[in-house]
N, C-alpha and C positions, 0 to 999 in steps of 0.2 A: 561293399562286398564282404568286408570282415564281420559286420553285423549279421549278414546273411548266413555265413558259414558258422558263426557262433550260434545262431539259432538252429541250424541243422544239428550241431553238436548237442545243444540242449534237448532238442526234440527227441533224437535217437537215445539219449541217455535216458530220458523220461520214459520212453517206451521199454527200454531195457529194465527200468525199475518197476514199471507195471507188470512186466512178466514175472518179477519175484514177489510182488504184493501177496500173492495167494499163499506164499509159503509163511507168512506171519500168522496164518491159522493153523499150521501144521502142528500135530502132536509131536511128543518126543518118542523117539525109538530107544531101545535099551541103552545104546551108546550115549545119546544126549541126556537120558534121565540119570544114569550113573555120573556122568560129567556134572550135571547140574546139582545132584546130591552132593558130590564132593566140594564143588564150588560153594555151595551153601554152607556146608560144614567148615570149610576154611574161613569164612566170615565168622563162624562161631568160635574160632580158635582150635578147630579140630584139623590138624594138618593132613594133607594127602599122603597116602602109603602108610602112615602111623596109625590112623584111625579107620581107614577105608582102603580096599584093594582094587587097584585097577592098573593096567600096564601102560597107559598112555604117559607121555611126558606131561608136565604140569601147565603148559600154556592154555590149553583148552579149559582147565578149571578155572584159571584166572579170568578168562573171557565170561564164564557162566557166574563167576563170583561179582564181577563188575556189573554184569546184567541185573543180577538180584539186588545189589547195592543200589542201582540207579532206579529200577522199576518195580522192585519188590518181587515176591514169589509169582512168576508168570512163565510161559513158554514162548512168548512172542519176542522178548528182548534179545535173546541170542539169535533169533531168526532176523531181526532187523540188522544186528551187527553182520550177520552172514551175507546179507543183500549188499550192504555197504561194502563189504570185504570183495565180493564179486565184482562190483562196479569198479573198485580199485584195481583189481586184476586186469580188467579190460583197459582201463587208463594206462597202466603200466605197459601192457603189450603194445599200445599204440605208440607210446614214447620209445619202447625198444627198437620197434620197427623202423624209426626214423633214422636216416643216415647220421653218422657221428658229426656233431657240430650243428645239426639242424633240428628244428622243431617238428612235431608230427604234422603230417599233411592235413589240409583243410578237411573237416568232418570226419577224420580218421578216429579221433578219440571217441566220439558218439557211436560210430560204427562198431568200434572195437568193444565199447561198453555193452552195446545192444547184443553183439555176437556172444560175448561172455555170459550174459544173462540168458540168452536163448539156449546156449549149449548146457548151461548148469541147471537152470530151473526147468528147462524143457525136457530133460531127460533124467534127472534125479528126483527122488520122492522124499517123503518126510525122513526116511531112514538115512538116505545117503547125503542129505544136506545137513548143514549145521554141524559139521565134523572139523577136525583139527587141520585137515589137508589144505583147506582154503587159506587159513592163516599162515600155515607153513609156506604155502606158494606166494602169497603176497609179500611176506618179508624177503623171500628169496629173489623174487623178481625185483624188488626195490633195491636189493644189494646188487644185482646185475646192472641195473639202471645207473647207479652211482658210478660204477666203473666204466660203463659205456659213455658216460659224459666226461670222463677224466681227460681233459684236453690242455688244461693250463698247469704247467709245472709247479708253481709255488703252492697250489692246493692239492697236488697229487696224493702226498701221503696222508693228508687229512681225510681225503676221499677213500683212501686204501682202508684206513682205520674205520671209517663210517660203514663201508661196505661189509667188512669183517664183522662189525657189531650187529648190523641187519642179519647177516648169515647166521651168526650165533643165537639171535632171537628166533630165527627160522628153525633151528635145531630144537629149540625149547618146545616148539609146537609139534614137531615130528621129525625124527632122525633122517628119514629118507630125503629131507631137504639138502642133504650132503651132495647129491647128484647135481642140483642147482648151484651149490657153492663150488663144487668142482670146476663148473664152467666159468663162474665168476673168478676164480683163482687163475684159470688159464688165461682169461682175457685181461686180468690185471698184469699178469707177466708179459703178455704181449704188449700192452700199452706202456708198461715201464721200458720195455726194450726199445720200443720205437721213439721214446722221447730223448734217447741218447745216440751219440753218434760213434763213440768208441767202444771198444769190447769191454775194457775195465769199468768204464762208467756205467755201461749197461748192466754188468753183473751187480755192481754196487746198487744201482737203483732197483733192481730186481729183488735183491736180498732185502733191502729196506722196506719196500713195498709189501713183500710177503710177511715181514716181521710185523709191520703195522696192522696189516689185515688180520694176522693171527692173533695179535694182541686184542683187537676189537672183538674178534670172535670168541676168544676165551673169556672176556669180561662179563657178559651176561650169565654165561655158564658158572663161572666162579662165583658170582654174587648169589646165584640160585643155591649153590652147594653151601656156601657160607650161611645163608638164611636157615637152611635145614640144620646145619651143624649147630648154630646157636640155638636153634629150637630143639636140640637133641633128637633130631628125626633123620640125620644124615645116613645112618645104618639102614633104616627102613628104606630111604630113597634108593641106596645102593641095591639093596636085596631085591627090590621090585624091578627098578629100571635097568640093572645090569644082570643080576643073577637069573631072574625069571625071564626077562626078555631074550638073554642069550639062548636059553633053552627053548624059548618060543621060535627063535630064528633057526636054530641048528637042527632042532628035533621035531618041531611041530609043523614045519612048512610042508606044502604039496607040491613043491618044485624040487625034483631030484635028478633031473636030466634036461637036455635041450629040448626033448620031445615034450616034456612037461611044461617048460617055459613057452614053447609055442602054443600049446593048448591054452594056457592062462592067457596069453596075449590075444588070441582069437576070441576067447570067451569075453574078454574085457571090451574088444571092438564090437562083438555082437551086442553087448549090453547097451551101447551107445549107437546102435544101428538106426537109420543109415549114415548119420552124420560121422560116426567113428571112422568108416572107410573113406569118406570124403576127407577127412582130416589127414589121413595117412598120405593120400595122393597130394594134398595141398602142401603137407610138410616137405615132401620130397622135391615139389617144385620150388618152394621158398628157399630151401637149402640150396638147390642147384643155382637159383638166381642170385643168392647171396654169394656164392662162390665166384661167380662171374664178375659181380660188382666190386669185389675187393680190389682197390686201387693199387696196392703194393704189389700183387701178384705172389707174395710169399705164401708157400703152401701152408704153413702154420696160421698165418693171418686168415687165409681162406677157410681153413677148418674152424677156427674160432668163430668167424662171422656166420658160418652156416649153422654151427651148434647155437 
């Protein structure tokens, strides 16, 4: 039975990978081309922001640099990484869907990998694949999974630190990862609270867990800033990522009201139609089911599980 389930997982994962094989032949769009150029320059000692202008955080440039270092000047290396990243997102989703303390259900991992590849490669083209959002998501989901599996007290603070570390890496790929990290922190606080029985012990554990997570989250960002400082490019890093992006967010956006936000969300759903609308209905059903399955009955716990 175990071998049969394993074969199903492998088969579904292989089918998912086949859906993404065509992307290995995709050309670069302007985003990928610029990221690839900056990644190549980084290998030549030309630091991002100091010698080339782009407003993305540096994680995606590092992916391109690794691709070029391993495979030479080509366009398929980063697409291969993107395919592996998408499969990892499916695997993480399956693990996150499993009840706390249990493994993913039989064949769930393969089905989740297939679904992730179908929704990603089935609806996004050469321009919208190979972007930094995939990497931001995979590290953010990994951070959530670390906290989701935090059951044993002796390893709790170590897991809190590691979850924060993964969250910090997620931010290096794209700042909107903070929404995932907010869910991770909420779940971490809830887990810390549930591990103790007295009010004082709960507050102490919550504060220590939050501190360990914050320390882990700050570490990769601090190391990145230190690297640019030692390389005499911290000023360029600040000017592009903070000053320019602040202007981009506050003055260059297209959302100025709730009506604009609604229109943007509807446009995003139409872009992935018909799957986008199916996902909305599915998310509501999953959230409602998670709310009912929360054993403790505590409203905060139910909200955390639904999120």
